[in-house]
N, C-alpha and C positions, 0 to 999 in steps of 0.2 A: 421898044425898050430904050435908054438913054446911052449915051457912048459911056457915060460912067458907068452905068449897070454893065453894060458889055465887056467893058473891061476889066470889073470884077469878077465876073463868070470867068473868062479866058485867064485871070491869074488863078481862080481856083482849081480850074479845070488843069492847068499847068502844074500849080503844086502836088496835084492829086495823080497826076502822070507819073511826075520826078521821084515822088515816094513808092509808086511802083516800079520802078524803073531802077533804084537803088534797095529795095526789100532784099532781105536775105532769105536763102532757101535753105532749109536745115532737114535732114535725113538722120534718121537715129534707130537703130536696132541694138538688142542687148538681150543676154542670156536671162531668160525668165526666172530661172532656178537659183542663181546666184545670190548670194547674200553680199549686199554691197555694204551693209554695216560691220561688217571685218577687216574691211580694207581702211587704213590710216595711212600709208606711206606710198609714195610714188617714185619712179625713175624714168628719166626718159631713155629711149634707145637713140643711140647716134643714127645722124640722117645718113640714107645711105650715098648720097653724094654731097659735096660740100654747098653751102647754099649760095647761089648767084648775088643774092640781096643780102649780106650778112646783118646790115643795119634793121632790115625789115624783119627779119626771121629773128633776131634779138628782141624787137619788139611784140612779136606774135608769143615766143618763150615769156617772154616776161608777163604780158598779159596772161597767158593762159594760167601759169604759175599764181598770180594773183586770184584768178578764178577757182584755182583747187584749192589755195590756202584759206580762202574766204569759206570754204565747204568742210574745213575742218582737215584737209589732207595733209601731209609735210611733203617735201621733193628731200630724197634723198640721192645721193650721186650712182649707188648701186644699190641692189639686193632692196628696193621696194617692195612692196605687197603687189603693187601692178607694176606692170613696163606700158610705159607711155610711148607709142609710135605716131610721128604726124607725117604726112606728107602734103603736100599742095604747092601752088604757085599761081602765076597768072598769066593768064593765057588770051592771044589777041588776034587768033586766025579761028578758021571753020572748024570746029571739032565735034567728035560724035563722043556722048556722054557715054561713061560705063560705070560700072561697078569702081567699089573704093578700093585703089592699090594698097597691096602690103608694101612699103617700100623704105623699110629701115634696114639698120645693120643688127638687127634682134638675130643674135648668134644661136639660140636655141632651137629647138624644132619647130617648125611651124605650129602655130596654135590651131587647134580643132575648134570646127564650128559645128554646134550640133543643130541641123535645122530644122528640128521638131521645137526647139523653145528659141529661136532667135530668127527674126526678119532681116536676112539679106539683102546684099544688095541688089537694086533693079538688075533685072535681064536686058534688054536690047536697048542701047542707046540711043539718043536723038539728036539730030544734027543741030548744033547751036550757031549762032552769026559771029558776025567777027567785032564781040563787043568786048572791051576790056573786063575780063572776068576771073575773078578772084576765087580761088577755093580750096578749102583746107579740110582734110581727112584726118580724123583723131581716132586711134584704137586704144583701147585697154584691154592687156593681158594679166591673167594672174598666174606671176611667177612660177608658183609652185605647181600649178598644174598644166599650164601652158593653153591655158582654155583663153579665148577670145571671149571676153564677157560684154562688152560694151563697144560698137561702134558708129561713129556722128559724122557728117559732112555738109559743110555748109559753104555754099557758093555766094558770091557778093558783088553785083556790079560796081565799079569803080570810074569814076572820073581822072584820068592820068593827069589832068591838067590841074586839078585842085587836092594837091597831096597831104596837105593837113587834114581834107574832108576826107579824104581816103583812107587815112590812118583811123580817122572816128569811126568810118564805117567798119573797118574791119576791126577794132574793138568790140563794136556792137554786135558783129557778127560773130564772135569768139563767145561773148556774153550770151548770147541767144543759144548758141550750139551747147554749152555747158549747162545751161539753164536745165536742161534734161538729164543732167549726170550728177550725181547717181538717181537712175528713176526713182518716182514716187512709189512708195509702198502700195499706194493704191492701185499704179497702171501696171504692178507685176501680175 
């Protein structure tokens, strides 16, 4: 095999490996009996704690708002049909993954989950290595019934040295997560 051909194969292998390293992982569950067509507006629940990276938080909120607006949902400051709760961050340490947290200042009673119609978060966690890993969990709660109707989580590996590329990866991860909201009628 010629040196040129070897370089080509090595380059293709590295490109394939880097796309796997930076791939988004999405997990979604939803209430299969919910009529998603009746939801037209949403309101954000305030974060439980002030964001440690306010500019990144604003970018994430703007991206989510843009994705939801493209789906025909309108953001209202309060009393939307849905309450959107978000949790997430960037982790650099050894962690054990777990279920999706409820970590907002949603002041109503906790949303109830009907396990017979909704696929909840995974049970036991898995040990993950010290790789920069961004995660975002979104939960939509029906404001009137206080029922959790949709929950999704996306994780995205980032390269902390390449901030512009990391922001692009975050935007793509949010788009991939919200591509599954609302669920298509055929999947219900």
